[in-house]
N, C-alpha and C positions, 0 to 999 in steps of 0.2 A: 759267371754265375755258378753257384754251387750245383752240383749234379742233382741234389735232392729238391731243388727249388724249381717248380715248374712255372713256365711263362704262361699265364692264362690268357685266353681270348674268348670271344663270343663263341667260337667254333668248338673249343674243348671244354667250356665252363661246366656243362651238364656231366660229362664223363669224369672230369677231374674233382669237381666240388660237390655238385648235388648228389651224385651216385656213389661218393666216397664212403667206405665203410669205416673210416676213422675221421676224427675231426680234421678240418682244413684251416690253417691260418692263412689269410689272404692279405697281402700287403698291397693297398691301393696307393699308387705312386705315379709320379711323372718325372720326365728327364730333367725338367727345369727346376724341380723342387730341391732346394738345398737340405731341408730336414729329412726328406725321403732318402737322401744319400747317406745321412748319418745313421739311419735306422737300417739300411740294407745289410751292412756287414753283420749286424747282430742277428737279423732274421736268417741270414745265410749260415751263420755259426749254429743257431739253434736248430736249423734244418738237418744238420748232421747229427746233433746230439739227441734229437727226438725222432729220428728215422724209425719208421715203422709204428710209431704211436700217434704222430701228428704228420699230416701232409702239408707241405709249404708251397705257396704260390704267390706270384706277383701279377697284378693287373694294372697296365698302364691306362690311366683314366682318359688320357687324351685320345688313345686309339680305341678304347672300349667303353665310352661314356654311358651307353645304355645300361651296362651291368652296374656301373657306379650309381647311376640314377635309381636303379631298382633297389639298391641297398641304402639309399639316402646319403651317399657320401658327398659332403659339402666342403670338407677340408682334408688335405693330405699332409703327411701320411696318415692314413687310417688303416689300423689293423683289425680285421674281423676274424673271430673264431667261428667257423661254421660247422654244424652237425647236420648232415642230411640237407644242406641247403639252407637251413634256418640259422639265424644269428644267435650264438650262445653267448658271446661277450664281444666288446669292442674297445679299442683304445684310439684316441684321436691325438695326433701330434707325436713329435719325437720324445721318446721316453727311454729311461734306462733298461738294461736287459732284465733286471729283477722284476720290473713292472710287467713285461711281456710274458715272463715265466709264470706270473700269478695267474694269467689267463688260463693256464692248463690245469690249475688246481681244480679238482672236481669235475673236470671236462674230459679227462683222458683216462 
């Protein structure tokens, strides 16, 4: 996993996401999800390119379903762009890189 990509958990959610002073892109995923594995390298690459402007994290919905439920995650992969813990934008499903980058327009 990329150094800039934080593995999110119930324990670190508030510090890493809610209290972040920059927007956070959260990749909601699961090990068994094929489309999640297709999106993961794109998210990892973007985490390097947008370092310092956007924080990137991944949350395993099987291990931390309570957070996924809090944000209404029903399909994975889902990417949420959060600002101060509030959803600024979302993408559901495996999408090309350019679609993910559009999330940042006007949000960073």
